[in-house]
Structures are given as C-alpha cells and as structure tokens.
C-alpha positions as CSV (number, residue, x, y, z in Angstrom):
1,M,30.5,-4.5,-21.8
2,R,31.8,-6.3,-18.8
3,A,29.9,-6.5,-15.5
4,V,33.1,-5.9,-13.5
5,D,33.6,-2.5,-15.3
6,I,30.1,-1.3,-14.5
7,I,30.5,-2.4,-10.9
8,R,33.8,-0.6,-10.6
9,R,32.4,2.6,-12.0
10,K,29.6,2.8,-9.5
11,R,31.9,1.5,-6.7
12,D,34.1,4.5,-7.4
13,G,31.2,7.0,-7.3
14,G,30.8,7.4,-11.0
15,E,27.5,7.9,-13.0
16,L,26.4,4.9,-15.0
17,T,25.5,5.4,-18.6
18,P,22.1,4.4,-20.0
19,S,23.7,1.5,-21.8
20,E,25.4,0.3,-18.6
21,I,22.1,0.5,-16.7
22,E,20.3,-1.4,-19.6
23,A,23.0,-4.1,-19.4
24,F,22.5,-4.5,-15.6
25,V,18.7,-4.7,-15.9
26,A,18.9,-7.2,-18.8
27,A,21.2,-9.3,-16.8
28,A,18.8,-9.3,-13.9
29,A,15.8,-10.2,-16.2
30,H,17.6,-13.0,-18.1
31,D,20.1,-14.3,-15.5
32,T,23.2,-13.5,-17.6
33,W,25.2,-12.2,-14.7
34,P,25.9,-14.3,-11.6
35,E,24.0,-13.3,-8.5
36,Y,27.2,-12.1,-6.8
37,Q,27.8,-9.5,-9.5
38,L,24.2,-8.3,-9.4
39,S,24.5,-8.1,-5.6
40,A,27.8,-6.2,-5.9
41,L,26.3,-3.5,-8.1
42,L,23.3,-3.2,-5.8
43,M,25.6,-2.6,-2.9
44,A,27.6,-0.1,-4.8
45,I,24.3,1.8,-5.6
46,W,23.2,1.5,-2.0
47,L,26.6,3.1,-0.9
48,N,26.9,5.7,-3.6
49,G,23.4,6.4,-4.7
50,M,22.2,7.4,-8.1
51,T,21.5,10.7,-9.8
52,P,17.9,11.5,-10.8
53,A,18.8,10.8,-14.4
54,E,20.2,7.4,-13.5
55,T,17.2,6.5,-11.4
56,A,14.9,7.6,-14.2
57,H,16.7,5.4,-16.7
58,L,16.8,2.5,-14.2
59,T,13.1,2.8,-13.8
60,H,12.5,2.9,-17.6
61,S,14.7,-0.1,-18.2
62,M,13.1,-2.2,-15.4
63,C,9.6,-1.3,-16.7
64,H,10.6,-2.5,-20.2
65,S,12.1,-5.7,-19.0
66,G,8.7,-7.4,-19.2
67,K,5.0,-7.1,-20.0
68,R,3.5,-3.6,-20.4
69,Y,-0.3,-3.2,-20.5
70,D,-2.0,-1.0,-23.0
71,W,-5.6,0.1,-22.2
72,S,-5.9,2.8,-24.9
73,S,-8.9,1.0,-26.4
74,I,-10.8,1.7,-23.2
75,P,-12.2,5.2,-22.9
76,G,-11.3,7.3,-19.9
77,P,-8.1,8.3,-18.0
78,K,-6.2,5.5,-16.3
79,V,-5.1,6.3,-12.8
80,D,-3.8,4.4,-9.7
81,K,-2.6,4.9,-6.2
82,H,0.2,3.2,-4.4
83,S,1.1,3.2,-0.7
84,T,4.4,2.2,1.0
85,G,2.2,0.4,3.5
86,G,1.3,0.6,7.2
87,V,-0.8,-0.9,9.9
88,G,-4.5,-0.7,9.1
89,D,-3.8,0.8,5.7
90,K,-6.8,-0.1,3.6
91,T,-7.5,3.0,1.6
92,S,-7.1,1.2,-1.8
93,L,-10.4,-0.7,-1.3
94,I,-12.3,2.5,-0.6
95,L,-10.8,4.9,-3.1
96,A,-10.7,2.5,-6.1
97,P,-14.5,2.2,-6.2
98,L,-15.0,5.9,-5.5
99,V,-12.7,6.9,-8.3
100,A,-14.3,4.5,-10.7
101,A,-17.7,5.9,-9.7
102,C,-16.4,9.3,-10.9
103,D,-15.4,7.8,-14.4
104,G,-11.7,7.0,-13.6
105,I,-10.3,3.8,-14.9
106,V,-8.3,2.0,-12.1
107,P,-6.0,-0.9,-13.2
108,M,-4.7,-1.6,-9.6
109,M,-1.9,-4.1,-9.3
110,S,-1.2,-4.8,-5.6
111,G,1.0,-7.1,-3.5
112,R,0.7,-9.4,-0.5
113,G,1.8,-8.3,2.9
114,L,5.1,-9.4,4.5
115,G,5.3,-8.5,8.2
116,H,2.6,-6.6,10.1
117,T,-0.8,-7.4,8.5
118,G,-1.8,-8.6,5.1
119,G,-1.6,-6.7,1.9
120,T,-4.4,-5.6,-0.4
121,L,-4.6,-9.0,-2.0
122,D,-4.8,-10.7,1.4
123,K,-7.7,-8.5,2.4
124,L,-9.5,-9.1,-0.9
125,E,-9.0,-12.9,-0.6
126,S,-10.9,-12.9,2.7
127,I,-14.0,-12.3,0.6
128,P,-15.2,-15.8,-0.4
129,G,-14.4,-16.7,-4.0
130,F,-12.7,-13.4,-4.8
131,R,-10.1,-13.9,-7.6
132,V,-7.1,-11.6,-7.8
133,G,-5.3,-13.7,-10.5
134,L,-7.2,-12.3,-13.5
135,H,-5.8,-12.9,-16.9
136,E,-5.2,-9.9,-19.2
137,N,-8.4,-10.4,-21.1
138,E,-10.4,-10.7,-17.8
139,L,-8.8,-7.5,-16.5
140,R,-9.6,-5.7,-19.8
141,E,-13.2,-6.9,-19.5
142,A,-13.4,-5.6,-15.8
143,L,-11.9,-2.2,-16.7
144,A,-14.3,-1.8,-19.7
145,K,-17.3,-2.9,-17.8
146,I,-16.9,-1.4,-14.3
147,G,-13.8,0.7,-14.5
148,V,-11.8,-1.2,-11.9
149,G,-9.6,-4.3,-11.8
150,L,-7.9,-5.3,-8.6
151,I,-5.1,-7.9,-9.4
152,G,-1.9,-9.4,-8.1
153,Q,1.5,-8.7,-9.5
154,T,2.4,-11.1,-12.3
155,A,5.7,-12.7,-13.2
156,A,5.5,-11.1,-16.6
157,V,5.5,-7.5,-15.3
158,A,9.0,-6.0,-14.5
159,P,10.8,-9.4,-14.1
160,A,14.1,-7.6,-13.4
161,D,12.5,-6.0,-10.3
162,K,11.5,-9.5,-9.0
163,K,15.1,-10.7,-9.3
164,L,16.6,-7.5,-7.9
165,Y,14.2,-7.2,-5.0
166,A,14.9,-10.8,-3.9
167,L,18.6,-10.0,-3.9
168,R,18.1,-6.7,-2.1
169,D,16.2,-8.5,0.6
170,V,19.1,-10.8,1.4
171,T,22.0,-8.3,0.9
172,A,20.8,-5.5,3.2
173,T,20.3,-3.1,0.2
174,V,16.5,-2.6,0.5
175,E,16.8,0.9,2.0
176,S,18.0,2.8,-1.0
177,I,15.9,5.7,-2.4
178,P,16.8,5.1,-6.1
179,L,16.2,1.3,-5.8
180,I,12.9,1.8,-4.0
181,T,11.8,4.4,-6.6
182,A,12.6,2.2,-9.5
183,S,11.0,-0.9,-8.0
184,I,7.7,0.9,-7.3
185,L,7.5,3.0,-10.5
186,S,8.7,0.2,-12.9
187,K,5.6,-1.8,-12.0
188,K,3.2,1.2,-12.0
189,L,4.4,2.3,-15.5
190,A,3.9,-1.2,-16.7
191,E,0.2,-1.0,-15.6
192,G,-0.5,1.4,-18.5
193,I,-1.7,4.3,-16.3
194,D,-1.7,8.0,-17.1
195,A,-1.4,9.3,-13.5
196,L,-0.3,8.1,-10.1
197,V,-0.9,9.3,-6.6
198,M,1.7,8.0,-4.1
199,D,1.0,7.6,-0.4
200,V,4.3,7.6,1.4
201,K,3.7,6.6,5.0
202,V,6.0,7.9,7.8
203,G,6.3,6.9,11.4
204,R,6.8,3.8,13.6
205,G,4.4,1.6,11.7
206,A,5.9,2.6,8.3
207,F,8.9,1.6,6.2
208,M,10.1,5.2,6.4
209,K,10.5,6.1,10.0
210,T,11.5,9.8,9.7
211,L,10.0,12.8,7.8
212,P,13.3,13.6,6.0
213,D,13.5,10.0,4.6
214,A,9.8,10.0,3.6
215,R,10.3,13.4,1.9
216,A,13.3,12.1,0.0
217,L,11.4,9.1,-1.3
218,A,8.3,11.2,-2.2
219,K,10.5,13.7,-4.1
220,S,12.3,11.0,-5.9
221,I,9.1,9.2,-7.0
222,V,7.4,12.4,-8.2
223,S,10.5,13.5,-10.3
224,V,11.2,10.1,-11.7
225,G,7.6,9.5,-12.5
226,A,7.5,12.8,-14.4
227,A,10.8,12.0,-16.2
228,N,9.0,8.8,-17.5
229,G,5.9,10.7,-18.7
230,L,3.7,9.7,-15.7
231,K,1.8,12.5,-14.0
232,T,2.7,11.9,-10.3
233,E,1.9,13.4,-6.9
234,A,2.8,12.2,-3.5
235,L,1.3,12.6,-0.1
236,I,3.3,12.1,3.1
237,T,0.9,10.7,5.6
238,A,1.1,9.6,9.3
239,M,1.7,6.1,10.5
240,E,2.5,6.5,14.2
241,H,-0.8,5.0,15.0
242,P,-2.9,2.5,13.0
243,L,-5.2,3.9,10.3
244,G,-8.8,3.3,11.2
245,R,-9.8,1.0,13.9
246,A,-9.5,-2.5,12.3
247,I,-6.3,-4.5,11.9
248,G,-6.6,-7.8,10.1
249,N,-7.9,-8.9,6.8
250,S,-11.6,-9.7,7.0
251,L,-12.0,-7.1,9.8
252,E,-10.5,-4.5,7.5
253,I,-12.9,-5.5,4.7
254,I,-15.8,-4.8,7.0
255,E,-14.4,-1.4,7.9
256,C,-14.0,-0.6,4.2
257,I,-17.6,-1.4,3.6
258,E,-18.7,0.6,6.6
259,T,-16.7,3.5,5.3
260,L,-18.3,3.3,1.9
261,K,-21.7,3.2,3.8
262,G,-20.7,6.5,5.5
263,N,-20.0,4.9,8.9
264,G,-16.2,4.7,8.8
265,P,-13.6,6.2,11.2
266,R,-12.9,9.8,10.4
267,D,-9.2,9.4,9.7
268,L,-9.8,6.6,7.3
269,E,-12.6,8.4,5.4
270,T,-10.6,11.7,5.3
271,L,-7.5,10.1,3.9
272,S,-9.4,7.9,1.4
273,V,-11.4,10.8,0.1
274,T,-8.3,13.0,-0.1
275,L,-6.3,10.4,-2.1
276,A,-9.3,9.7,-4.4
277,A,-9.8,13.4,-5.0
278,R,-6.1,13.9,-6.0
279,M,-6.4,10.9,-8.3
280,I,-9.4,12.3,-10.3
281,R,-7.9,15.8,-10.5
282,L,-4.6,14.5,-11.7
283,A,-6.4,12.4,-14.2
284,G,-8.2,15.4,-15.6
285,L,-11.7,14.5,-14.2
286,A,-11.9,17.7,-12.1
287,A,-10.7,21.2,-12.7
288,D,-9.4,21.7,-9.2
289,D,-9.0,20.2,-5.8
290,Q,-12.4,21.5,-4.6
291,E,-14.3,20.1,-7.5
292,A,-12.5,16.8,-7.1
293,E,-13.3,16.4,-3.5
294,R,-17.0,17.4,-4.1
295,K,-17.3,14.6,-6.7
296,I,-15.7,12.0,-4.5
297,R,-17.9,13.1,-1.6
298,D,-21.0,12.8,-3.8
299,A,-20.0,9.3,-4.8
300,L,-19.6,8.4,-1.1
301,T,-22.8,9.9,0.2
302,S,-25.0,8.7,-2.7
303,G,-23.8,5.1,-2.3
304,A,-22.4,5.0,-5.8
305,G,-19.0,4.0,-4.3
306,L,-20.5,1.2,-2.3
307,E,-22.4,-0.1,-5.3
308,K,-19.2,0.0,-7.4
309,F,-17.4,-2.1,-4.7
310,R,-20.3,-4.6,-4.9
311,A,-19.8,-4.7,-8.7
312,I,-16.0,-5.2,-8.3
313,I,-16.6,-8.2,-6.0
314,E,-19.2,-9.7,-8.4
315,Q,-17.0,-9.1,-11.4
316,Q,-14.0,-10.9,-9.8
317,R,-16.2,-13.8,-8.7
318,G,-16.4,-12.9,-5.0
319,D,-19.6,-13.2,-3.0
320,P,-21.3,-9.7,-3.2
321,R,-23.6,-10.6,-0.3
322,V,-20.8,-9.8,2.1
323,I,-21.7,-6.1,1.5
324,D,-24.9,-6.7,3.5
325,D,-24.0,-9.8,5.5
326,Y,-20.6,-9.7,7.3
327,S,-21.2,-13.3,8.7
328,R,-20.2,-14.5,5.2
329,L,-16.6,-13.3,5.9
330,P,-14.1,-15.4,7.8
331,S,-14.4,-15.0,11.6
332,V,-13.2,-16.6,14.8
333,S,-15.3,-17.1,17.9
334,H,-12.5,-16.3,20.5
335,R,-12.3,-12.7,21.8
336,H,-9.9,-11.2,24.3
337,Y,-10.3,-7.6,25.6
338,L,-7.4,-5.4,26.6
339,K,-9.0,-3.0,29.2
340,A,-8.0,0.2,30.8
341,E,-6.6,-0.3,34.3
342,R,-7.0,3.3,35.5
343,N,-8.5,6.7,34.6
344,G,-6.8,8.7,31.9
345,Y,-6.5,9.3,28.2
346,V,-5.2,6.9,25.5
347,A,-2.1,8.8,24.7
348,D,-0.5,6.3,22.3
349,L,-1.3,3.2,20.3
350,N,2.1,2.2,18.8
351,A,1.4,1.2,15.2
352,E,4.6,-1.0,15.0
353,L,3.8,-2.9,18.1
354,L,0.2,-3.4,17.2
355,G,1.4,-4.6,13.8
356,H,3.7,-7.1,15.4
357,G,0.9,-8.4,17.6
358,A,-1.5,-8.8,14.7
359,M,1.2,-10.7,12.8
360,V,1.8,-13.1,15.7
361,L,-2.0,-13.8,15.7
362,G,-1.7,-14.8,12.1
363,A,-2.9,-11.7,10.2
364,G,0.5,-11.2,8.6
365,R,3.5,-13.1,7.5
366,H,6.9,-13.8,9.0
367,Q,8.1,-15.2,5.7
368,A,6.7,-14.9,2.2
369,E,5.5,-18.6,2.1
370,D,3.5,-18.2,5.4
371,Q,-0.3,-18.6,5.2
372,V,-2.4,-15.7,6.4
373,D,-5.4,-16.3,8.7
374,H,-8.0,-14.0,7.2
375,A,-10.2,-14.1,10.3
376,V,-7.9,-12.9,13.1
377,G,-7.0,-9.4,14.1
378,I,-7.7,-6.4,16.3
379,I,-10.5,-3.9,16.8
380,I,-9.5,-0.6,18.4
381,H,-12.4,0.5,20.7
382,S,-10.5,3.5,22.3
383,P,-8.4,5.4,19.7
384,V,-5.8,7.9,20.7
385,G,-7.4,10.8,22.6
386,T,-10.2,8.7,24.1
387,R,-10.8,9.3,27.8
388,V,-11.1,5.9,29.6
389,T,-12.0,4.6,33.0
390,P,-11.0,1.3,34.6
391,G,-12.5,-1.6,32.8
392,D,-13.2,0.3,29.5
393,D,-12.3,-1.8,26.4
394,I,-9.2,-0.5,24.5
395,L,-8.5,-3.4,22.2
396,E,-10.7,-6.3,21.1
397,I,-8.5,-9.2,20.0
398,H,-9.9,-11.8,17.6
399,Y,-7.8,-14.9,18.0
400,R,-7.8,-18.6,17.1
401,D,-5.1,-20.0,19.3
402,D,-4.4,-19.4,23.0
403,G,-0.7,-19.7,22.6
404,K,-0.6,-17.1,19.8
405,L,-2.8,-14.9,21.9
406,Q,-0.3,-14.9,24.8
407,Q,2.5,-14.2,22.4
408,A,0.5,-11.3,20.8
409,L,-0.3,-9.8,24.2
410,H,3.4,-9.4,24.8
411,W,3.4,-6.8,22.0
412,L,-0.1,-5.4,22.4
413,S,0.2,-4.6,26.1
414,K,3.3,-2.5,25.3
415,A,1.5,-0.7,22.4
416,V,-1.0,1.1,24.7
417,R,-0.1,4.0,26.8
418,L,-2.4,6.0,29.1
419,E,-1.7,9.5,30.4
420,S,-3.5,11.9,32.7
421,D,-3.7,14.6,30.1
422,A,-5.2,14.5,26.6
423,P,-2.5,14.1,23.9
424,A,-2.0,16.9,21.3
425,A,-3.7,16.3,18.0
426,M,-1.3,14.9,15.3
427,P,-1.6,15.7,11.6
428,L,-2.9,13.0,9.3
429,I,-1.2,14.5,6.2
430,H,2.2,16.0,6.6
431,E,2.9,17.3,3.1
432,I,1.7,17.1,-0.5
433,L,4.4,17.1,-3.2
434,T,3.7,17.8,-6.9
435,E,5.8,18.2,-10.0
436,E,5.9,21.9,-9.3
437,T,7.1,21.7,-5.6
C-alpha cells in the first residue's frame, strides 16, 4: 500500500486500518518511507486524532517493532510506574525499593531529563559508579536476585517510537494524546510487565497544564493499556509547586534516602506510598487499597525499603556507602540564599520557574546532548504555606558558576511569592482513574 494513500485517509478524517497502521510503524522502524511522509502522517494524526481502536493498534505495533522482554521465568508479578514528569519528581527511586520489599518485581526502564531537571537516570548516575546500561542478562540477574532493575531505554526497544518521537519534536506534533499514549505504552509493554500505574502530572511544572488535558491523557492510557492486556491505573497529581524540597540530581538522591529513612517531606512520602500501594494491589499482592498501603508503610517504617535501595545500588555497581555518607555524592561548595524581604506567608513557589532556574544552573538540559551537572540544584527551606519573617531562608541555591547563578536568579526570584494571608491548601492527588471509571 502506498504511503500517500494512508496519509490522505487520515488527512480527510478517516480511520486507519490495522494494516495501514502496521505499514506506518514498519516504515518508521526500518526507514522505508522518507521523513517527509512520516511527518505528514504525524501532522494528520495531530490534526484529526485517532479513535481508541486506532491508538490501541498503534501502541501494539510500536511495541512489536523491536525487542520485548520476557520475565516469565522469574517468580512474582511484574509491575512498573511511569510519570509524565515534573520538578522534583523523584518518586520512582522511593517506590521501586518499597514495592520490591513487598515481593513485586520491578523492571523499570527510565529516560533522561530534557528541560527542567534531570530524569531518573541522571539522578541515579549521581551515585558514583552506578550503571544504568545493564545488558539483558544483567537485568535478569538483578530482577531474580533483588526484584528491581533500574535501566535506561535501549535502541532495541520500540525503535519506531524513537524515530517518530524525534520527528514529532521538530514538527510541532508532540502534543497529541494518541501519539503520547502510544509512545509511553509501547515501551512499557515491551518491558514485559503485568501491571502499570501511571502518574499524570498537571500544572505549571508539568507537560499537561490543565486538568481536562491531564484527564484525557490518563483515560487514554488506562483504556489503551487495558486493550493491550496490561492492567493499568492512572493518578492525576499536582505539579503547581515542586514535589518535595530538593531540585537537582544528587540533592534529590539524598531526599529519596531520607524519605526511605522516614525523614522525607510529607508530600513526597505520601505520593510515593500511594503510588507504591496502587502498584502492589494492581499486581495482586494485596487484596485491597488498605492492605496495600499497610504493607508499603511496613516496608518503609521497618527499613526494608531502605535496605532494598542499598541492594539496588550495590547490584548495579554503585557505591552503597552513599546511604550513610552523603559526602560521597557530587556536591559544590558555593551556596546562595534567597531570603524573605518582609513578613508573610509563602503563597507560591512556581514549579515551572524553579525548574527553569535549576536548568540554568546545570541540573537539566537545554538540548539532548548537554551534560548534566549532578551537584547543582535548589533546596526549598520554606515550602508553600510557611510563615516567614525578613531574613528567613526560602531557597538555598547550590551553584558552581557565578554567571549561571545570576541567570538562575532571574527565574528563581520570580518563582517566589509572599502574601499577608496563608494560602489555601491544594490537593496532592486530583483523581484516580481505573479501568472501571
């Protein structure tokens, strides 16, 4: 079949057949269509959308365009979590060891951050020696031995997605619910998991800025996951303000360890526990939500989750001594404190602006090839709702370069807003969507 006929059908608002979708995905994986035709069909999909059936088949085809893992020889349910990302979003490094401590098997394939702060892999690589590029046999060994493997995306998994995402990025077709859904789920299905909990962030520091857009994506992921035989739930969670108090790779590793020691910020602990509990219930390791949360809380308070994280670091050749000695993590000697100039309450900490500031410091990337500075970042001393007086510390900025500090302060000073009255409490979790809702 001809590419131009497939493009024309979608351009005119028609529904693509399974064979047409398969031809499109095969062309992306094997470079048999020129990029201008792939891009034309992406734009037609962006303009006219896809039906749930089309999106499900696109996801299935993209998943089968490359390597698919099979962990059936390893006892236990395989479960993962994926987030659309946000500022200070570090829950993966807390919930993965907690779920594994409750007998879940977590083959977690993550990416690197582009914009704002680093991704899960960047945070992990701030641990000296930590290897995210495990070969399949090494990942299998990690899953069998300790129940967790934290790895980077490989070129062999969903190669069609790699090609299409690169084209979407340069053709203004990223913001498409069907294309986002297929991109996320094709890789998650290829992981060989039985269940997935999705964390869809909404707010200024998130990809989805509005609740209706976040809800549309969450519903699409849940329904398409189910259509492909993957038990899927989605939480829509707040990203108006940063999650936790640390922004920046090694600083976030410290906050994760402190959370596993029971000393973490309440919002980070609550969300991590909630996501982990949904994971083990969906995986069949708990009869209901109450039992699931109790098991996860037990793993947290007993220290089993912390010891599992130590085992993960050791298994992936990192330095496990960082658990007890944070001086082994990358750090910088320069500090700058953004202080309150008057009495009041911290009414806002704009996640998007704080993310821009952290990126300028070097904690994130402007472009994919940029190097991340694992040591720089921001500590929030006065979260939203804190009453402050003149001279109180609001932000502690860890920086390496005076010029970058001045550039970052342009964003960071705008991110903080004080008011005379205490702000109203904001929900951390907006909605939970299941296959039944």
